[in-house]
C-alpha positions as CSV (number, residue, x, y, z in Angstrom):
1,M,-15.1,14.7,-2.9
2,Q,-18.4,13.5,-3.6
3,L,-19.6,10.0,-5.3
4,S,-20.8,12.1,-7.8
5,E,-18.7,13.7,-8.7
6,L,-15.8,10.1,-8.6
7,Q,-18.8,9.2,-11.1
8,E,-18.3,11.8,-13.3
9,I,-14.6,12.0,-13.4
10,Y,-14.3,7.9,-13.3
11,A,-17.4,8.2,-16.5
12,T,-15.1,10.9,-18.6
13,P,-14.4,9.2,-22.3
14,F,-10.8,6.8,-21.9
15,F,-8.7,9.1,-23.7
16,E,-9.8,12.3,-22.2
17,L,-10.2,10.6,-18.9
18,I,-5.9,10.1,-19.0
19,S,-5.4,12.5,-20.5
20,R,-6.7,14.7,-17.8
21,A,-5.1,13.2,-15.6
22,R,-2.0,12.9,-16.5
23,G,-1.9,16.7,-16.9
24,V,-2.9,16.9,-13.5
25,Y,-0.3,14.8,-12.6
26,L,2.2,17.0,-14.5
27,E,0.8,20.3,-11.9
28,H,1.8,18.6,-9.1
29,W,4.8,16.0,-9.6
30,T,7.8,15.2,-11.6
31,G,6.8,14.0,-14.7
32,N,9.7,10.7,-15.3
33,E,9.9,9.6,-11.5
34,V,8.5,6.7,-9.4
35,Q,8.7,6.0,-5.7
36,L,10.8,2.6,-5.1
37,C,8.9,0.6,-1.8
38,T,10.6,-2.3,-0.5
39,L,7.9,-4.7,1.4
40,L,9.0,-7.3,4.2
41,S,6.9,-9.8,6.0
42,I,8.4,-9.3,9.7
43,K,5.6,-11.4,11.1
44,T,4.1,-13.9,8.2
45,G,0.9,-16.2,8.8
46,G,-1.1,-17.0,12.3
47,C,-3.1,-13.6,11.8
48,S,-6.4,-14.8,13.7
49,E,-8.3,-12.1,11.1
50,D,-11.0,-13.4,8.4
51,C,-9.3,-11.3,5.8
52,G,-11.2,-13.4,3.1
53,Y,-7.9,-12.4,0.7
54,C,-5.5,-13.3,2.4
55,A,-3.7,-16.0,3.3
56,Q,-2.4,-15.5,6.0
57,S,-5.0,-15.8,8.3
58,S,-5.2,-18.8,10.6
59,R,-8.8,-19.5,9.6
60,Y,-7.9,-20.6,5.8
61,S,-5.6,-23.8,4.6
62,T,-3.5,-22.6,2.1
63,G,-0.3,-23.9,2.7
64,V,1.3,-20.7,5.0
65,K,3.0,-21.5,8.7
66,A,3.0,-19.0,11.7
67,E,6.7,-17.7,11.6
68,R,8.1,-15.7,14.2
69,L,9.1,-12.0,14.2
70,M,12.1,-11.2,12.9
71,S,15.5,-10.8,14.9
72,T,16.1,-7.3,13.8
73,E,19.7,-8.3,13.0
74,D,17.3,-10.1,9.9
75,V,15.4,-7.1,9.2
76,M,18.5,-4.9,8.7
77,E,19.9,-7.6,6.2
78,V,16.5,-7.2,3.9
79,A,16.7,-3.9,4.3
80,R,20.3,-2.7,3.9
81,R,20.0,-4.4,0.9
82,A,16.6,-2.9,-0.2
83,H,18.3,0.3,0.1
84,E,21.3,-0.5,-1.9
85,N,18.7,-1.0,-4.8
86,G,17.5,1.9,-5.2
87,S,13.7,2.0,-2.3
88,T,13.9,5.4,-0.9
89,R,11.1,3.8,1.0
90,F,10.8,0.7,3.7
91,C,7.6,-1.0,4.8
92,M,7.6,-3.1,7.6
93,G,4.1,-5.7,8.0
94,A,2.9,-8.2,10.2
95,A,0.3,-10.7,10.2
96,W,-0.8,-9.5,13.4
97,K,-5.1,-8.5,14.8
98,G,-2.9,-4.9,16.3
99,V,-1.0,-4.3,18.7
100,R,-0.3,-2.8,21.6
101,E,1.5,-0.9,24.5
102,G,4.2,-3.1,26.4
103,D,3.6,-5.7,25.0
104,P,7.2,-7.7,24.7
105,R,6.6,-8.1,20.2
106,F,6.0,-4.5,19.5
107,E,9.2,-3.1,22.2
108,Q,10.8,-5.6,19.6
109,V,9.3,-3.3,16.5
110,L,10.4,0.0,17.6
111,G,13.6,-1.6,18.1
112,T,14.0,-2.7,14.6
113,I,12.3,0.6,13.4
114,R,14.8,2.7,15.5
115,E,18.2,0.7,13.0
116,V,15.7,0.8,9.6
117,S,15.1,4.6,9.8
118,K,19.1,5.3,10.5
119,L,19.5,3.6,7.0
120,G,17.9,6.8,5.6
121,M,15.1,5.4,4.1
122,E,11.3,6.5,4.6
123,V,9.8,3.7,7.6
124,C,6.3,2.4,6.5
125,V,4.8,-0.5,9.5
126,T,1.7,-1.8,8.8
127,L,1.0,-3.5,12.3
128,G,-2.9,-4.3,11.9
129,Q,-4.8,-2.2,14.3
130,L,-3.9,0.5,16.8
131,S,-4.5,3.1,19.0
132,E,-2.9,6.4,20.0
133,P,-0.4,5.4,22.5
134,E,1.2,2.8,20.0
135,A,0.8,5.3,17.2
136,R,2.5,7.9,19.3
137,Q,5.2,5.7,20.0
138,L,5.5,4.2,16.1
139,K,6.1,7.6,15.6
140,A,8.8,8.9,17.9
141,A,10.4,5.3,17.0
142,G,11.1,6.6,13.4
143,V,7.7,6.0,11.2
144,K,7.1,8.5,8.6
145,A,4.3,6.9,7.0
146,Y,1.6,4.1,9.0
147,N,-0.8,1.7,6.1
148,H,-3.7,0.6,7.1
149,N,-5.9,-0.1,3.5
150,I,-10.0,0.4,3.7
151,D,-10.0,-2.5,1.3
152,T,-13.3,-1.7,-1.0
153,S,-16.2,0.8,0.5
154,P,-18.2,0.3,3.6
155,E,-21.0,-1.7,1.7
156,H,-19.2,-4.5,0.2
157,Y,-16.5,-4.8,3.6
158,E,-18.4,-7.2,6.0
159,K,-18.8,-9.2,3.1
160,V,-14.9,-9.7,2.9
161,V,-14.3,-9.6,6.4
162,S,-15.9,-10.6,9.7
163,T,-14.4,-10.6,12.4
164,H,-13.8,-6.4,12.6
165,T,-15.6,-3.4,10.6
166,F,-14.7,-0.9,8.2
167,D,-15.1,1.3,11.4
168,D,-12.2,-0.1,12.4
169,R,-10.0,0.7,9.8
170,L,-11.1,4.5,10.2
171,N,-10.2,4.7,13.8
172,T,-6.9,3.3,13.3
173,I,-5.9,5.7,11.0
174,R,-7.9,8.7,13.0
175,A,-4.4,7.1,15.7
176,V,-2.6,7.9,13.1
177,Q,-3.1,11.2,11.7
178,S,-3.6,12.3,15.8
179,A,0.3,11.2,16.2
180,G,1.7,12.8,12.6
181,M,2.3,10.1,10.9
182,D,1.4,10.0,7.1
183,V,-1.9,7.8,6.4
184,C,-0.7,5.5,3.8
185,C,-4.0,4.3,2.4
186,G,-5.7,2.4,-0.8
187,G,-7.8,-0.8,-1.3
188,I,-8.1,-3.8,-2.9
189,I,-10.0,-4.3,-6.4
190,G,-11.1,-7.2,-7.6
191,M,-13.1,-9.3,-5.2
192,G,-16.4,-9.5,-6.2
193,E,-17.2,-5.8,-5.4
194,T,-19.2,-3.4,-8.2
195,E,-17.2,-0.3,-9.9
196,L,-19.4,1.9,-7.6
197,D,-18.1,0.0,-4.6
198,R,-14.5,1.0,-5.9
199,L,-15.2,4.9,-6.8
200,K,-17.4,4.5,-2.5
201,M,-13.9,3.3,-1.2
202,L,-12.3,6.9,-3.7
203,E,-15.1,8.5,-1.5
204,V,-13.5,7.7,1.5
205,L,-10.0,8.6,1.0
206,T,-11.0,12.0,-0.2
207,N,-12.6,12.9,2.7
208,F,-9.6,12.1,4.7
209,D,-8.5,15.5,7.0
210,P,-5.7,15.4,6.7
211,S,-5.5,14.1,3.0
212,P,-3.4,9.9,2.6
213,E,-0.1,10.3,1.8
214,S,0.1,7.8,-0.9
215,V,-2.7,5.3,-1.8
216,P,-2.0,1.9,-3.0
217,I,-4.2,0.5,-5.1
218,N,-4.0,-3.5,-5.4
219,C,-5.3,-5.6,-7.5
220,L,-6.0,-8.9,-6.5
221,M,-3.8,-11.8,-6.2
222,P,-6.0,-14.8,-5.4
223,M,-4.3,-17.2,-2.7
224,P,-5.1,-20.9,-2.9
225,G,-7.2,-21.8,-0.1
226,T,-8.9,-18.4,0.8
227,P,-12.6,-17.5,-0.3
228,L,-11.6,-15.0,-2.7
229,E,-9.2,-17.9,-4.6
230,Q,-11.4,-18.4,-7.7
231,Q,-11.9,-14.4,-8.5
232,A,-11.1,-13.2,-12.3
233,P,-8.3,-11.0,-13.3
234,V,-9.2,-7.3,-12.6
235,D,-9.8,-5.6,-16.0
236,I,-6.9,-3.1,-17.2
237,F,-9.1,-0.9,-18.8
238,E,-11.0,-0.3,-15.5
239,L,-8.0,-0.8,-13.2
240,V,-6.6,2.0,-15.4
241,R,-10.1,4.0,-15.1
242,L,-9.8,3.6,-11.2
243,I,-6.2,4.8,-11.4
244,A,-7.3,8.2,-13.4
245,T,-10.1,9.3,-10.9
246,T,-7.3,8.9,-8.1
247,R,-4.8,10.9,-9.4
248,I,-7.3,13.7,-10.5
249,A,-9.2,13.3,-7.0
250,L,-6.5,13.7,-4.7
251,P,-3.3,15.2,-6.5
252,K,-0.6,15.4,-4.4
253,A,-1.2,11.4,-3.0
254,K,1.8,8.7,-4.6
255,V,-0.3,6.3,-6.5
256,R,0.6,2.7,-5.6
257,L,0.7,0.7,-8.4
258,S,0.4,-2.2,-5.4
259,A,0.1,-6.2,-5.4
260,G,-1.5,-8.0,-9.0
261,R,1.5,-6.5,-11.4
262,T,3.0,-9.8,-12.3
263,R,-0.9,-10.0,-14.2
264,M,-0.8,-7.1,-16.0
265,S,1.7,-6.6,-19.4
266,R,3.8,-3.9,-19.3
267,E,2.0,-2.2,-22.5
268,G,-0.9,-2.3,-18.9
269,Q,1.9,-1.2,-16.5
270,A,2.9,2.1,-19.3
271,L,-0.5,2.9,-19.5
272,A,-1.1,3.2,-15.3
273,F,2.1,5.7,-15.0
274,F,0.3,7.5,-17.7
275,A,-2.6,8.3,-16.0
276,G,-0.8,8.0,-13.3
277,A,1.0,5.8,-11.0
278,N,4.0,7.1,-9.8
279,S,4.7,4.7,-6.7
280,I,5.8,0.7,-7.0
281,F,6.8,-2.6,-4.3
282,Y,10.5,-3.1,-5.7
283,G,11.4,-6.8,-5.1
284,D,10.2,-10.7,-5.9
285,K,7.5,-10.6,-3.0
286,L,5.1,-9.1,-0.8
287,L,4.0,-10.2,2.1
288,T,3.5,-13.5,0.1
289,A,2.6,-12.7,-2.9
290,Q,4.4,-12.6,-6.4
291,N,5.7,-8.9,-7.4
292,P,7.7,-8.6,-10.7
293,G,11.5,-9.2,-9.6
294,V,14.1,-6.3,-9.9
295,D,15.7,-6.9,-13.1
296,A,12.4,-6.2,-15.0
297,D,10.8,-3.6,-12.5
298,R,14.4,-2.0,-14.8
299,D,14.4,-3.0,-17.5
300,L,10.6,-1.5,-17.7
301,F,11.6,1.4,-16.4
302,R,14.5,1.9,-18.9
303,E,12.0,1.5,-21.1
304,L,9.6,4.5,-20.3
305,D,12.2,6.5,-19.9
306,L,10.8,6.5,-16.2
307,V,13.8,7.2,-12.9
308,P,13.6,6.6,-9.3
309,Q,12.1,8.9,-7.2
310,K,15.6,10.6,-5.5
311,P,15.6,10.1,-1.7
312,E,14.1,12.8,0.9
313,C,16.2,14.0,3.6
314,A,16.0,11.8,6.2
315,P,17.2,13.3,10.0
316,A,17.8,10.2,11.1
317,A,20.6,9.9,8.4
318,C,21.8,13.0,7.1
319,G,22.0,15.3,10.6
320,C,19.6,17.6,9.5
């Protein structure tokens, strides 16, 4: 989709925009289902990159200490609990620049993926940069989706990160697509970008081939000690406009209401769901940021007559 088309959609009067987005959503999705995803940091802190939003960078004094890679047994304990609580996707993240074939830590992660996939949940990982050999191994181990956000527009990216480029992000996404994994790719708003930057980011996403399977839309959670710690909260109507525009532009993608929900009212979240969001991170923590608790989300779903999305059949679990 061209930028001019996205600008025209985004500028639609607010109620007309969200009504149109709702109509598009209902053409492609069951009206009251929301995907529940659990995100676990399996290797926290000590990252060499300088992403200005991230408390896990070793370049900033944020109070986040570098930790060892979690054992498979410890990860499985969290994964089983997530499965029992209703999550249908389990995402594991590691604070690494990337992974390399033959690295013992990568081999350990592959073993963990194989075990988690037996539970019947979709497995998603976010491990930084990778090339095709590593991507193929992840696919073979049982990974359904690889998360690698482009974060913002190509023009704004260098104002947020200097240790890798926007093209580096795209190269990893190409490797993921080549290996046959789904792409989970979105961005972060509230990092000093303009609304035009947000639409340029969306323009890139709409031109992926194949399209992203899911699009996380994160609102910056300013982390003390990072360069972006003083950023103001995102305006709720700007967020809902972006969600609605994303729904219209990418009708078959899951649009994930991601980081920043602790700063949103229940009414704001309801608007976001109406406008086309149909996935959330479920559980009280997202890597190093806080997230609404399970009980709070259950109460919200009950009030809005929303239900968890049913799990897809997972061959490793059901033998189909």
